[in-house]
C-alpha positions in Angstrom: -62.1 31.7 -52.8 -62.9 28.3 -54.1 -59.0 27.8 -55.0 -58.1 29.5 -51.5 -59.9 27.3 -49.1 -58.3 24.5 -51.0 -54.6 26.2 -50.4 -55.8 26.9 -46.6 -57.1 23.5 -46.3 -53.8 21.8 -47.8 -51.9 24.7 -44.9 -53.2 23.2 -42.3 -53.8 20.1 -42.5 -50.2 19.2 -44.3 -48.0 19.2 -40.6 -51.0 16.4 -39.4 -50.3 14.3 -42.6 -46.1 14.9 -41.9 -46.6 14.5 -38.2 -45.1 17.5 -37.4 -46.8 18.0 -34.4 -44.9 14.9 -32.9 -41.9 15.2 -34.1 -40.7 18.5 -34.2 -40.2 19.1 -31.0 -38.3 15.6 -30.5 -36.3 18.0 -33.2 -36.0 20.4 -30.9 -35.2 18.2 -28.5 -32.5 16.9 -29.7 -30.8 20.2 -30.7 -31.0 21.4 -27.3 -29.4 18.1 -25.8 -26.4 18.6 -28.8 -26.0 22.0 -27.5 -22.8 21.0 -24.9 -21.3 19.0 -27.1 -21.5 21.5 -30.2 -18.7 23.4 -29.8 -15.6 23.7 -31.1 -13.8 23.1 -27.8 -15.3 20.8 -26.7 -15.1 18.7 -30.0 -11.1 19.3 -29.6 -11.6 18.0 -25.5 -13.5 15.3 -26.9 -9.9 14.3 -29.7 -7.6 15.6 -26.7 -8.6 12.8 -24.9 -8.3 10.1 -27.4 -4.9 11.4 -28.4 -4.3 11.4 -25.0 -5.1 8.1 -24.2 -3.8 6.4 -27.6 -0.4 8.3 -25.9 -0.9 6.3 -22.7 -1.5 3.2 -24.6 1.8 3.4 -27.1 4.3 4.2 -23.9 3.0 1.3 -22.3 2.9 -1.5 -24.7 6.7 -1.6 -24.9 7.3 -1.2 -21.3 4.9 -4.6 -20.6 6.3 -6.4 -23.3 9.9 -6.1 -21.9 8.6 -6.6 -18.6 7.0 -10.1 -18.1 6.8 -9.6 -14.0 4.6 -7.2 -15.4 0.4 -9.1 -15.8 -2.4 -7.9 -16.4 -5.0 -9.8 -17.5 -7.5 -6.5 -17.5 -5.3 -4.4 -19.8 -4.4 -6.8 -21.8 -8.0 -7.2 -22.9 -7.8 -2.8 -22.8 -4.6 -3.2 -25.2 -5.7 -5.5 -27.4 -8.8 -4.0 -27.8 -7.8 -0.2 -28.4 -6.4 0.0 -31.8 -10.7 -0.5 -33.1 -11.7 1.7 -30.8 -9.2 4.1 -31.5 -10.0 4.2 -34.8 -13.5 3.8 -33.9 -14.1 6.9 -32.0 -11.7 9.0 -33.6 -13.5 8.8 -37.1 -16.5 9.1 -34.8 -15.0 12.5 -33.7 -14.4 13.6 -36.9 -17.7 12.8 -38.3 -19.8 15.3 -35.6 -16.3 17.9 -35.9 -17.5 18.1 -39.7 -20.8 19.2 -39.3 -20.2 21.3 -36.5 -21.5 24.1 -38.2 -24.7 21.9 -40.0 -25.5 21.2 -36.5 -25.4 25.3 -36.0 -27.2 25.8 -38.8 -30.3 24.1 -37.8 -30.2 25.3 -34.4 -30.2 28.7 -35.4 -33.4 28.5 -37.4 -36.2 29.2 -35.5 -37.0 26.9 -32.8 -38.7 23.3 -34.4 -41.7 23.4 -32.2 -43.0 26.3 -34.2 -42.2 25.0 -37.5 -46.4 23.6 -37.1 -47.7 26.6 -36.6 -46.0 28.6 -39.6 -48.5 26.0 -41.9 -51.5 25.7 -39.4 -52.2 30.0 -38.9 -51.5 31.4 -41.8 -54.0 28.3 -43.6 -56.6 29.2 -41.1 -56.5 32.9 -41.6 -56.9 32.0 -45.3 -59.5 29.7 -44.2 -61.6 32.5 -42.6 -60.8 35.0 -45.3 -62.5 32.8 -48.0 -65.0 31.4 -46.0 -66.3 34.6 -44.8 -65.9 36.2 -48.4 -68.3 33.1 -49.5 -71.4 33.6 -47.0 -71.0 37.1 -47.2 -70.9 37.4 -51.1 -68.6 40.0 -50.6 -66.3 41.2 -54.5 -63.0 39.5 -54.2 -61.3 42.5 -54.1 -61.5 42.9 -51.1 -59.3 39.9 -49.9 -56.7 40.6 -52.5 -54.4 42.8 -50.4 -54.3 40.6 -47.4 -54.3 37.8 -49.6 -51.0 38.9 -51.4 -49.5 40.3 -47.8 -50.3 36.8 -46.3 -48.2 35.6 -49.4 -45.4 37.9 -49.8 -45.1 36.7 -46.1 -44.3 33.1 -46.6 -41.8 33.9 -49.6 -40.0 36.3 -48.2 -39.9 33.5 -44.3 -37.5 31.3 -46.0 -34.8 34.4 -47.2 -35.1 36.1 -44.4 -34.3 33.1 -41.2 -31.6 32.3 -44.2 -33.0 28.7 -45.0 -32.1 28.2 -48.3 -28.3 28.3 -47.2 -29.1 26.7 -43.4 -31.6 24.0 -44.7 -28.7 21.8 -47.2 -25.8 22.2 -44.3 -28.6 20.9 -42.3 -30.0 18.3 -44.3 -25.7 17.4 -45.2 -25.5 16.7 -40.8 -28.4 14.6 -40.5 -27.2 12.0 -43.4 -24.0 12.1 -41.3 -26.0 11.4 -38.3 -27.7 8.5 -39.6 -25.0 6.0 -39.3 -24.3 7.7 -35.8 -27.4 8.0 -34.3 -28.7 4.3 -34.1 -29.5 1.7 -31.3 -26.7 -0.6 -32.5 -23.8 2.3 -33.5 -24.7 3.7 -29.6 -24.5 0.1 -27.2 -21.1 0.1 -29.3 -19.7 3.1 -28.1 -21.4 2.6 -24.8 -19.2 -0.8 -24.5 -15.9 0.9 -26.0 -16.2 2.5 -23.3 -16.8 0.6 -20.3 -13.6 -1.4 -22.0 -11.7 2.4 -21.4 -13.0 2.3 -17.7 -11.7 -0.8 -17.1 -8.3 -0.2 -18.9 -7.6 2.9 -17.1 -8.6 0.8 -14.1 -6.0 -1.6 -15.0 -3.2 0.7 -15.4 -3.7 2.7 -12.5 -4.0 0.0 -9.7 -1.7 -2.4 -11.9 0.4 -0.9 -14.4 2.3 2.6 -13.2 2.9 1.1 -9.5 4.6 -1.4 -11.1 6.7 0.7 -13.6 7.1 4.3 -10.8 9.0 0.9 -8.5 11.2 0.1 -11.1 12.3 3.8 -12.1 11.1 3.7 -16.0 9.8 6.8 -17.1 5.4 6.7 -17.6 4.8 10.5 -18.6 1.9 10.1 -20.5 1.0 7.4 -18.4 0.7 9.8 -15.3 -0.9 12.4 -17.4 -3.8 9.7 -18.2 -4.0 9.2 -15.0 -4.1 12.6 -13.6 -6.4 13.9 -16.6 -9.0 10.8 -16.8 -11.6 12.0 -13.6 -11.7 15.1 -16.3 -12.2 13.2 -19.1 -14.7 10.2 -17.8 -16.4 13.9 -16.4 -16.6 15.0 -20.0 -17.9 12.2 -22.2 -21.0 10.6 -19.9 -22.0 13.2 -20.8 -21.8 13.3 -24.5 -22.0 8.9 -24.6 -25.5 9.8 -22.6 -27.4 12.4 -25.1 -26.1 10.4 -28.1 -27.9 7.4 -26.5 -30.8 9.4 -25.6 -31.0 11.7 -28.5 -31.9 7.8 -31.2 -35.8 8.2 -30.6 -35.3 12.0 -31.1 -32.7 11.1 -34.3 -34.9 8.8 -35.9 -38.2 10.6 -35.9 -36.8 13.7 -37.7 -35.6 11.9 -40.1 -38.7 10.7 -40.8 -39.7 14.1 -41.9 -39.2 15.6 -45.4 -35.5 16.6 -46.0 -34.4 19.9 -45.1 -33.1 20.3 -48.3 -37.5 21.1 -49.4 -38.5 23.6 -45.6 -37.9 26.6 -47.7 -39.9 25.1 -50.4 -43.3 24.4 -48.5 -43.1 28.2 -47.8 -42.2 29.6 -51.2 -44.7 27.6 -52.8 -47.9 28.8 -51.0 -46.2 32.1 -51.1 -46.2 31.9 -54.5 -50.3 30.2 -55.3 -51.2 33.0 -52.5 -49.2 36.5 -54.6 -50.4 34.4 -58.2 -54.2 33.6 -56.4 -54.5 37.6 -55.6 -53.0 39.2 -58.6 -55.0 37.0 -60.7 -57.1 39.6 -63.3 -61.0 39.7 -62.5 -63.3 38.4 -65.4 -66.0 40.8 -66.1 -69.2 39.0 -66.1 -70.6 42.0 -68.9 -68.1 41.0 -71.5 -69.2 37.3 -71.1 -72.8 38.5 -72.2 -73.8 38.2 -75.8 
C-alpha cells in the first residue's frame, strides 16, 4: 500500500512539477497553427514562389544593367538584398519540408492537452485504491488485479499510439525548429518579406513598364506580377503563424525531450505490474 501511494502521488504531481498543465495546451495550439502549412503541396508551393521571384530577378538584373535609363533605387536595394533573402528563405523551407513527417508524427499523437491527465487520472485511481485498502485494513489480494490492469494499460499506451516511432521524429523536428522559432529569426524573415514586397512594387511600377515600352520580352517578370497576389496571400499567413508560435514553441521545447515520453508511461506501468505480482509474505512463516 505504501509503494502504491508513493507511485500514485508521483504520477499526480508529475504534470505540475514539469509545468505540463501550462505548456501542453500551448503545444496543442502550435500544432494547430502550423497544420495548414505543413502539407507537401503547401511547402512545395512556398518553394515555388521563391523560385519564381528568383527567376524574375535573374531576368531583370541583366536587362536593367544594359539600360541605364531604367532607374529604380527601390529595385536596386531589393536586387542587392535578394541573394541573402533567397538563400535564407530557401534553406528555411528546405528545413521545414525535411521535418514535415516529424510534424505529422507529433500531430497524430493524442491531443497535447490530454497528456497531463494521462498521469493524473491513473495516479488518483492508485491513491484511492491504496488509501481505501489501508483504511479498511483489507488484504492485498483484492487490489492486485485492478493495479495490474492499470499497469498493463500504461505499458500498452505508448505502443498503441506509436510513441516509440513518433516521439523520436517529433524530437528531431523540435531540434530542427530550434533556430527557426526564435524572435530574432522571425523578425528577420518579416523584414525579408517587407523587402520582397517593396521589390515587387518596384518591378511592377518601374521595371516592367519600361521593359514593355522597349519591347523587351520578360516572361518571368510578367508571371511574377500575375502571381504576386497569390504569393502574398499564401506566404503572409505562414509568417504570421511562425510569429505567433514562438512562445508556444519555447514552452513545448522546455518540456522533457519527446524521446522520453514513451518511458514516462512504460516505467510507472511496469512498476505497477511488478507491485501487483510481488509475492505475498506469509506472516505465519515469519513466526519462530
